N, C-alpha and C positions, 0 to 999 in steps of 0.2 A: 060665438066663434072666437077662437084665439088667433094670435098672429106670431109667426116665427120669421125672423130675418137674420141672415148671416152674411158676412164678408170674409173672404179668405185672402190672407196676405199679411205679412208682417208690417207693411206700411199703411195699415188701416188708420184712417183719420176719424177719431172718436166723435169730433164735433159734426162732421158731415154725416156720419152714421146716425147720430142722434137726430139730426134734422130730417132725414128720411124716415127714421123709425117713428118719429112724432106723427107722421101722416097716417099711421096705422092705429092710432089711439081708439078709434071707434070700434075696432075689432076686439079690443080687450081693455076696457077702461078700469078694471078692478085692481090690477097689480101688474107690475112689469119689472124686468131685470135685464141688464146688459152685462155680458161677461166678456172680458178680454182673455182669450185662450192662449195668447202668445203668438199664435199663427193667424189671428183674425179676431173678429168680433161676432158674438151671437146675442141676439135680442129676442125676448119672449114677452108677449102681452097676454094676460089672462082675462078671460071672460068667465066670471064665477057663476056657475049654475047651481051647484050643490052647497054653496056656502063660502065664506071668506077665510076659512082657517088656513094657516100657513102650510099644513100638510097637503093641501090641494095644489100648491105651487110645485 
């Protein structure tokens, strides 16, 4: 199972977001990414089932 987490708002605190996002590591331990969209933050954790190639991300 993968994990997606988002926060909407230009005042997003990356440190607080990372602390909450870290709690989802069991849902996707194989790869993760946090993107600052300018209007908030978006985090994704990947649970690899078909392989660890970057194209799966």
